[in-house]
C-alpha positions as CSV (number, residue, x, y, z in Angstrom):
1,M,-26.3,84.4,-88.6
2,I,-23.5,84.7,-91.1
3,S,-21.7,87.9,-91.7
4,E,-18.4,89.1,-93.1
5,T,-17.5,92.1,-90.9
6,P,-13.8,93.0,-90.7
7,S,-11.6,91.0,-88.4
8,V,-8.1,92.3,-87.9
9,A,-6.0,90.3,-85.5
10,G,-4.0,92.7,-83.4
11,R,-0.6,91.2,-83.9
12,M,-0.9,90.5,-87.7
13,P,1.7,92.3,-89.8
14,A,0.3,94.3,-92.6
15,G,1.1,95.1,-96.2
16,A,4.6,94.6,-97.5
17,A,5.8,93.6,-94.0
18,W,4.5,90.1,-94.6
19,T,4.8,89.9,-98.4
20,D,8.6,90.3,-97.9
21,R,8.5,86.9,-96.2
22,V,7.5,85.0,-99.3
23,V,10.6,86.0,-101.3
24,E,12.0,82.5,-101.0
25,W,8.8,81.1,-102.5
26,R,8.0,84.0,-104.8
27,D,7.6,81.7,-107.8
28,R,4.6,80.1,-106.0
29,V,2.7,83.4,-105.5
30,A,-0.2,83.5,-107.9
31,T,-3.7,85.0,-108.5
32,A,-6.6,82.8,-107.4
33,E,-7.6,82.4,-111.1
34,T,-4.1,81.1,-111.9
35,A,-3.8,78.9,-108.8
36,V,-7.0,77.0,-109.4
37,Q,-5.6,75.9,-112.8
38,L,-3.8,73.3,-110.7
39,I,-7.2,71.5,-110.2
40,R,-7.8,68.8,-112.8
41,S,-10.8,66.9,-113.9
42,G,-11.4,63.9,-111.7
43,D,-9.6,65.4,-108.7
44,R,-10.9,65.2,-105.2
45,V,-10.6,68.6,-103.5
46,W,-10.6,69.2,-99.7
47,V,-11.9,72.6,-98.6
48,Q,-11.2,74.1,-95.2
49,Q,-14.4,74.5,-93.2
50,G,-16.2,77.0,-91.0
51,C,-14.8,80.4,-90.5
52,G,-11.7,79.3,-92.4
53,T,-13.6,78.8,-95.7
54,P,-11.3,80.0,-98.5
55,A,-13.9,82.1,-100.3
56,T,-11.5,83.7,-102.8
57,L,-10.3,80.3,-104.0
58,L,-13.8,78.9,-104.2
59,D,-15.0,81.8,-106.3
60,A,-12.2,81.2,-108.7
61,L,-12.9,77.5,-108.9
62,V,-16.5,78.1,-109.7
63,A,-15.5,80.6,-112.4
64,R,-13.6,77.8,-114.3
65,A,-16.0,75.0,-113.5
66,A,-17.0,74.7,-117.2
67,D,-13.5,73.5,-118.0
68,L,-13.7,70.7,-115.4
69,H,-15.5,67.4,-115.1
70,D,-16.2,65.1,-112.2
71,V,-14.4,67.2,-109.6
72,E,-15.4,66.1,-106.1
73,I,-15.3,68.7,-103.4
74,C,-15.2,67.4,-99.8
75,H,-15.4,69.3,-96.5
76,M,-17.3,69.7,-93.3
77,M,-19.6,72.7,-92.8
78,T,-18.6,75.8,-94.7
79,L,-20.0,79.3,-94.3
80,G,-21.4,81.4,-97.0
81,P,-22.9,80.5,-100.4
82,L,-21.9,77.2,-102.1
83,D,-22.1,78.3,-105.7
84,Y,-20.4,75.0,-106.9
85,A,-23.6,73.1,-105.8
86,R,-25.7,75.0,-108.3
87,P,-27.8,72.7,-110.6
88,E,-26.1,74.1,-113.7
89,L,-22.7,72.9,-112.5
90,A,-23.8,69.2,-112.3
91,G,-21.2,67.0,-114.0
92,H,-18.5,69.6,-113.4
93,L,-18.3,70.0,-109.6
94,R,-20.0,67.8,-107.1
95,H,-20.1,68.3,-103.3
96,N,-19.5,65.5,-100.9
97,G,-20.3,66.7,-97.4
98,L,-18.9,65.1,-94.2
99,F,-21.1,67.5,-92.2
100,L,-23.8,69.5,-93.8
101,G,-24.6,73.2,-93.3
102,E,-27.7,75.2,-94.4
103,N,-25.9,76.1,-97.6
104,V,-25.9,72.6,-99.0
105,R,-29.0,70.8,-97.6
106,A,-31.2,71.6,-100.6
107,A,-28.6,70.2,-103.0
108,V,-28.3,67.0,-101.0
109,A,-32.1,66.7,-100.8
110,E,-32.4,67.1,-104.6
111,G,-29.6,64.6,-105.3
112,R,-27.1,67.2,-106.6
113,A,-24.7,66.7,-103.7
114,D,-23.7,63.8,-101.5
115,Y,-23.5,63.2,-97.7
116,T,-21.0,60.8,-96.1
117,P,-21.9,59.8,-92.5
118,V,-18.7,59.7,-90.4
119,S,-17.6,60.8,-86.9
120,L,-15.3,63.8,-87.0
121,G,-12.6,61.9,-85.2
122,E,-12.5,59.3,-88.0
123,I,-12.4,61.7,-91.0
124,E,-8.6,62.0,-91.3
125,R,-8.2,58.2,-91.3
126,L,-10.2,58.2,-94.5
127,F,-7.5,60.3,-96.3
128,A,-5.2,57.4,-96.4
129,D,-7.5,55.2,-98.4
130,E,-11.3,55.7,-99.1
131,L,-11.0,59.5,-99.4
132,R,-7.6,60.3,-100.8
133,I,-7.1,64.0,-101.4
134,D,-5.6,65.4,-104.6
135,V,-5.9,69.1,-103.8
136,A,-6.3,71.0,-100.6
137,L,-7.7,74.5,-100.5
138,V,-6.8,76.2,-97.2
139,Q,-6.7,79.6,-95.7
140,T,-3.7,80.6,-93.5
141,S,-2.1,83.5,-91.8
142,P,1.1,85.1,-93.3
143,P,4.3,83.1,-92.6
144,D,6.4,83.7,-89.6
145,E,10.2,84.3,-89.9
146,H,10.7,80.5,-90.2
147,G,8.2,80.1,-93.1
148,F,5.4,78.6,-91.1
149,L,1.8,79.4,-92.0
150,S,-0.9,79.0,-89.3
151,L,-4.2,77.6,-90.3
152,G,-5.6,80.0,-87.7
153,V,-9.3,79.4,-87.0
154,G,-9.4,75.9,-88.3
155,P,-6.6,73.3,-88.4
156,D,-9.4,70.7,-87.7
157,C,-9.1,68.0,-90.4
158,T,-7.6,70.4,-92.9
159,L,-4.0,70.3,-91.7
160,T,-3.9,66.5,-92.3
161,A,-5.5,67.0,-95.7
162,A,-2.9,69.6,-96.6
163,C,-0.1,67.3,-95.5
164,Q,-1.4,64.4,-97.6
165,A,-2.6,66.2,-100.7
166,S,-0.4,66.2,-103.8
167,R,-1.2,69.9,-104.4
168,V,-1.8,72.5,-101.8
169,I,-3.3,75.9,-102.7
170,V,-3.1,78.5,-99.9
171,E,-5.3,81.6,-99.6
172,M,-2.8,83.6,-97.4
173,N,-4.9,86.2,-95.5
174,E,-3.3,88.9,-93.4
175,Q,-6.5,89.0,-91.4
176,M,-6.2,85.4,-90.3
177,P,-5.1,85.1,-86.7
178,R,-1.9,83.2,-85.9
179,A,-3.3,80.4,-83.7
180,L,-0.9,78.3,-81.7
181,G,-0.6,74.5,-81.3
182,D,-0.6,72.0,-84.1
183,T,-1.8,74.5,-86.6
184,F,1.3,75.1,-88.8
185,L,2.0,74.3,-92.4
186,H,5.5,75.2,-93.8
187,A,5.5,77.3,-97.0
188,S,7.8,74.8,-98.7
189,R,4.9,72.3,-98.8
190,V,2.7,74.7,-100.6
191,T,2.1,74.5,-104.4
192,A,0.5,78.0,-104.8
193,I,0.1,81.0,-102.6
194,V,-2.7,83.5,-103.2
195,P,-2.2,86.6,-101.0
196,V,-5.4,88.3,-99.9
197,S,-6.6,90.7,-97.2
198,R,-10.3,90.1,-96.5
199,P,-12.6,89.6,-93.5
200,L,-13.0,86.0,-92.2
201,R,-16.5,84.7,-92.5
202,E,-18.3,84.8,-89.1
203,L,-21.0,82.8,-87.4
204,V,-22.4,85.4,-85.1
205,P,-24.2,83.9,-82.0
206,E,-27.9,84.4,-82.0
207,P,-29.8,85.2,-78.8
208,S,-31.1,82.2,-76.8
209,D,-34.9,81.9,-76.6
210,T,-36.8,81.2,-73.4
211,V,-37.0,77.5,-74.0
212,Q,-33.3,77.2,-74.7
213,I,-32.6,79.2,-71.5
214,R,-34.6,76.7,-69.4
215,V,-32.8,73.8,-71.0
216,A,-29.5,75.5,-70.2
217,E,-30.4,76.0,-66.6
218,H,-30.9,72.3,-66.1
219,V,-27.6,71.5,-68.0
220,A,-25.7,74.1,-65.9
221,E,-26.8,72.3,-62.7
222,L,-24.9,69.2,-63.9
223,I,-21.6,71.1,-64.3
224,P,-19.5,71.2,-61.1
225,D,-16.4,73.3,-60.3
226,G,-13.3,72.0,-62.0
227,A,-15.1,70.3,-64.9
228,T,-13.7,70.2,-68.4
229,L,-16.3,71.0,-71.1
230,Q,-17.0,70.1,-74.7
231,I,-19.6,72.6,-75.9
232,G,-20.9,73.6,-79.3
233,I,-22.5,76.7,-80.8
234,G,-26.2,77.7,-80.8
235,G,-28.9,78.9,-78.4
236,I,-28.5,76.1,-75.8
237,P,-24.6,76.1,-75.6
238,N,-24.6,79.9,-75.5
239,A,-27.1,79.9,-72.7
240,V,-25.2,77.2,-70.8
241,L,-22.0,79.3,-70.9
242,A,-23.9,82.4,-69.8
243,R,-24.9,80.5,-66.6
244,L,-21.5,79.4,-65.5
245,G,-20.3,82.7,-64.1
246,D,-20.3,81.4,-60.5
247,R,-18.2,78.3,-61.3
248,H,-14.5,77.9,-60.6
249,D,-11.6,76.4,-62.5
250,L,-13.4,75.2,-65.6
251,G,-11.5,73.8,-68.5
252,I,-12.2,73.4,-72.3
253,H,-11.5,70.3,-74.5
254,S,-13.8,70.7,-77.4
255,E,-13.9,70.1,-81.1
256,L,-15.0,73.7,-81.6
257,C,-14.6,76.8,-79.5
258,P,-17.4,79.5,-79.6
259,D,-17.4,83.2,-78.6
260,G,-18.9,82.4,-75.2
261,V,-15.6,81.2,-73.7
262,V,-14.0,84.6,-74.0
263,S,-15.9,86.3,-71.2
264,L,-15.5,83.3,-68.9
265,I,-11.8,83.3,-69.5
266,E,-11.5,87.0,-68.8
267,A,-13.6,86.5,-65.6
268,G,-11.3,83.7,-64.4
269,V,-14.0,81.0,-64.6
270,I,-12.2,79.1,-67.4
271,N,-8.6,78.8,-66.4
272,G,-7.9,75.0,-66.9
273,V,-5.9,74.7,-63.7
274,R,-7.7,71.5,-62.7
275,K,-7.4,69.8,-66.1
276,T,-5.7,66.5,-66.1
277,L,-4.7,66.8,-69.7
278,H,-3.1,70.0,-71.1
279,P,-3.6,71.9,-67.8
280,G,-4.1,75.6,-68.3
281,K,-4.9,75.2,-72.0
282,V,-8.1,75.6,-74.0
283,V,-7.8,72.7,-76.4
284,S,-9.9,72.8,-79.6
285,G,-9.9,71.8,-83.2
286,F,-11.4,75.0,-84.6
287,V,-13.3,78.1,-83.6
288,L,-16.7,78.9,-84.9
289,G,-17.8,82.4,-84.0
290,S,-17.2,86.1,-84.6
291,R,-14.2,88.5,-84.8
292,L,-14.4,88.6,-80.9
293,I,-12.8,85.1,-80.7
294,F,-10.7,85.5,-83.9
295,D,-8.9,88.4,-82.3
296,Y,-8.7,86.7,-78.9
297,I,-6.9,83.6,-80.1
298,D,-4.3,85.5,-82.1
299,D,-0.9,84.5,-80.7
300,N,-2.6,83.6,-77.4
301,P,-0.7,80.8,-75.6
302,M,-3.8,79.9,-73.6
303,F,-5.3,78.3,-76.7
304,E,-3.8,75.1,-78.0
305,F,-5.3,73.9,-81.3
306,H,-4.9,70.3,-82.5
307,R,-6.1,68.3,-85.4
308,T,-9.6,66.8,-85.0
309,S,-8.1,63.2,-85.0
310,Y,-6.5,64.2,-81.7
311,V,-9.2,66.4,-80.1
312,N,-12.0,64.0,-80.9
313,D,-10.2,60.8,-80.0
314,P,-12.3,59.2,-77.3
315,F,-9.2,57.8,-75.6
316,I,-7.7,61.3,-75.5
317,I,-11.0,62.8,-74.3
318,A,-11.3,60.2,-71.5
319,Q,-8.0,61.5,-70.0
320,N,-9.8,64.6,-68.9
321,D,-11.1,64.0,-65.4
322,G,-14.6,65.5,-64.9
323,M,-15.2,65.7,-68.7
324,I,-18.7,67.0,-69.5
325,A,-19.8,66.6,-73.1
326,I,-22.9,68.6,-74.1
327,N,-24.5,67.7,-77.5
328,S,-27.8,68.2,-79.2
329,A,-30.4,66.0,-80.9
330,I,-33.3,66.2,-83.4
331,Q,-35.2,63.2,-81.8
332,V,-34.8,60.9,-78.9
333,D,-36.9,57.8,-78.7
334,L,-38.2,56.1,-75.6
335,S,-35.4,53.5,-75.6
336,G,-32.8,56.3,-75.6
337,Q,-31.7,56.2,-79.3
338,V,-30.5,59.7,-80.4
339,C,-31.0,61.0,-83.9
340,A,-28.8,64.0,-84.5
341,D,-28.0,64.1,-88.2
342,S,-31.2,63.7,-90.1
343,I,-34.9,64.5,-90.2
344,G,-36.3,61.1,-91.0
345,A,-34.3,59.8,-93.9
346,Q,-33.2,63.2,-95.1
347,P,-29.7,64.3,-94.0
348,Y,-29.7,67.5,-92.1
349,S,-26.3,68.1,-90.5
350,G,-23.9,65.3,-89.7
351,V,-22.7,62.7,-87.2
352,G,-20.1,65.3,-86.1
353,G,-18.2,64.7,-82.9
354,Q,-21.2,63.7,-80.8
355,L,-20.4,60.0,-80.4
356,D,-16.6,60.8,-80.0
357,F,-17.4,62.9,-77.0
358,V,-20.2,60.8,-75.6
359,R,-17.9,57.8,-75.5
360,G,-14.9,59.8,-74.3
361,A,-16.8,61.6,-71.5
362,S,-18.5,58.4,-70.3
363,R,-15.1,56.8,-69.8
364,A,-13.5,59.8,-68.1
365,R,-13.2,59.7,-64.3
366,G,-16.2,61.7,-63.1
367,G,-17.3,62.3,-66.7
368,R,-20.8,62.9,-68.0
369,A,-22.4,62.9,-71.5
370,I,-25.4,65.1,-71.9
371,I,-27.9,65.3,-74.8
372,A,-29.7,68.7,-74.5
373,L,-32.7,69.6,-76.7
374,P,-36.0,71.5,-76.5
375,S,-38.9,69.1,-76.0
376,T,-40.7,70.2,-79.1
377,A,-40.1,71.5,-82.7
378,R,-42.0,73.4,-85.3
379,G,-43.5,75.9,-82.9
380,G,-44.5,73.3,-80.4
381,S,-46.5,71.2,-82.8
382,V,-44.0,68.2,-82.9
383,S,-42.5,66.3,-79.9
384,R,-38.8,65.6,-80.0
385,I,-39.3,62.8,-77.5
386,V,-40.9,60.2,-79.6
387,P,-42.1,56.6,-79.3
388,T,-39.7,55.4,-82.1
389,L,-37.5,57.4,-84.3
390,A,-38.9,58.5,-87.7
391,P,-38.5,56.0,-90.5
392,G,-35.0,56.3,-91.9
393,A,-33.7,58.4,-89.1
394,G,-30.0,58.0,-88.4
395,V,-28.9,56.9,-84.9
396,V,-25.8,58.9,-83.9
397,T,-25.7,58.0,-80.2
398,T,-26.9,54.5,-79.5
399,R,-29.1,53.6,-76.6
400,A,-26.2,51.7,-75.2
401,D,-24.1,54.9,-75.1
402,V,-26.7,57.5,-74.0
403,Q,-26.4,58.9,-70.4
404,D,-28.4,62.0,-69.7
405,V,-31.2,63.6,-71.8
406,V,-32.1,67.2,-70.8
407,T,-35.1,69.3,-71.9
408,E,-36.7,72.4,-70.5
409,Y,-38.6,70.0,-68.2
410,G,-35.6,68.5,-66.5
411,V,-33.0,65.7,-66.6
412,A,-33.7,62.1,-67.7
413,H,-30.9,59.9,-66.4
414,L,-30.8,56.8,-68.7
415,R,-27.4,55.2,-68.1
416,G,-27.8,51.7,-66.6
417,R,-31.6,51.9,-66.7
418,N,-33.9,49.4,-68.3
419,L,-36.4,50.2,-71.0
420,R,-39.2,50.7,-68.6
421,Q,-37.2,53.1,-66.5
422,R,-36.1,54.9,-69.6
423,A,-39.6,55.4,-70.8
424,E,-40.7,56.8,-67.5
425,A,-37.7,59.2,-67.3
426,L,-38.1,60.4,-70.9
427,I,-41.9,60.9,-70.7
428,S,-41.3,63.0,-67.6
429,V,-39.1,65.5,-69.6
430,A,-41.3,65.5,-72.7
431,H,-43.7,68.4,-73.3
432,P,-46.9,67.8,-71.3
433,S,-49.0,68.1,-74.5
434,F,-47.4,64.9,-75.8
435,R,-47.1,62.8,-72.6
436,A,-50.4,61.0,-73.0
437,E,-49.6,59.6,-76.4
438,L,-46.1,58.6,-75.2
439,V,-47.7,56.8,-72.3
440,E,-50.2,55.1,-74.6
441,Y,-47.4,53.8,-76.8
442,A,-45.3,52.7,-73.8
443,V,-48.2,50.7,-72.3
444,R,-49.1,49.2,-75.7
445,A,-45.5,48.2,-76.2
446,H,-45.4,46.7,-72.6
447,R,-42.8,49.2,-71.5
448,L,-45.1,50.5,-68.9
449,E,-48.1,49.4,-66.9
450,A,-51.1,51.7,-67.1
451,H,-51.4,52.2,-63.4
452,S,-47.7,53.1,-63.0
453,A,-47.3,55.4,-66.0
454,P,-46.0,59.0,-65.3
455,V,-48.5,61.8,-65.3
C-alpha cells in the first residue's frame, strides 16, 4: 500500500538552517521546472527508485515532455504514478524498467514501455557501456558542513549513476534521512539543486494472510541463532520477521531493508555480533518501507548502506557465515526451475537480486538459499508448483542453483537431488488439490513410478 504520510527525520535541520549550507553552490539552486531544462532530446535519464523516487522532478519532467523527443527513462521499481508512461507521451518519454512495479506493468504489456532483464548486482556495470547515463535524477538529504549530500533511503544503483552521469539534478529534501555508509554525493558534483520539503513516498507493509503465515513458520524453522539474513518485503517476509523473536544474534545483509527489522533490533534479536562481514552492522542497499524505518536509519551508525554492486555481489555475500537468503517465486516446476519475474511471457517484476543472493548464500559457510511461496494463486485455482513452467516464463533461479522450496505444506530440499527426488519433494509441498495431476505428469514423463508416487 503506497502512501505519502509525513516523515520527518529527527536530526534533520529545518528551514534556513540548511539552506545556508548551499551558499557556495547558490548558482546551482533552481526550481524543478528550470532544472529539468537540462534534459535534452535523446538523453538517457536515471531515476532513483523506491522510497527515494524524486516526485517533484518527475512531475516537472512530464510537464515539459512535449518539448522532448526520444528520452529514455531508466530505473528499478518506483513508487507512485508514472505519468511519463501515459500513451499520449509516446515518442517523447519512454520507460525502460530494470525492475517493474505495479505502476508500469500495463505500459510494458501494451508495448509503451520496455523491460530489461538483469540481476541487480549487474546493473551498475551496464552504466559504463550498454546503459550510459546522461542525466541522473536523485533525491538527497540537505548537505552536511562539508557539502556532502546523503542519498538517504536509496544509494542502491543511483549513487553510481550520479557519479557517472554528465548532469546530476538533485531534489534536496529536508525530510530525507541522512543515512550512513556509502551514501554520499558531494554538492560540487551536482549540476542543479532543487530544494523541497515533502514527505517521502512510503510502502506500508500489508498484514500477512493465513497462508503466508504458514509459509513463514516453515521458513523460520530453517533460521538458526547467529544467521545473517537477506529478506524482502511483503506478506511472507513480514511474517518471517515476526516469528524470529526468540532467536539470538541475527544479522542483516540484504539488498533492501524493511520496517520489520526495527522491532527486532530494539528487542536485541538483530545485533550482528556474529556476522563475519561488517559485524554489528545492518548492511543494505536501500530501505523500502514507512516513516518508521526512515526515522530509524537517520544518522544511525548501526546501519551501513552500500551500493547494490557491493551488497549484491555473490562473492561479498558468501563472506557472511550462516547467510540465509529468502526469496519468492511465481512458479516452480518439478525440475526445480524458478520463475520469479514473469507470468508466462509477460514481464511482471524483475530478476532483482534473487540469483545474486541464491548463489552467494549457497557458497557461504553454513549458508542456505530459500525460495518461499504460497502453493497456489488466484484464490486457490492455480498451482504454483507446476509440471513445466508456462510458455515464455523466465527462469531466474536455475535448477542447478535451487536449494530449498518452501510452501505452507513444508520444505522441499532440492540441492543435490535428482529429478525423481525433486518431483517427489515438490509434489509433497504442492496443494493437495493439484498433487494428482502433478503425479500423473511425473509418471508420464518417467520421473516417477506409479507405485512410488507421493500421496
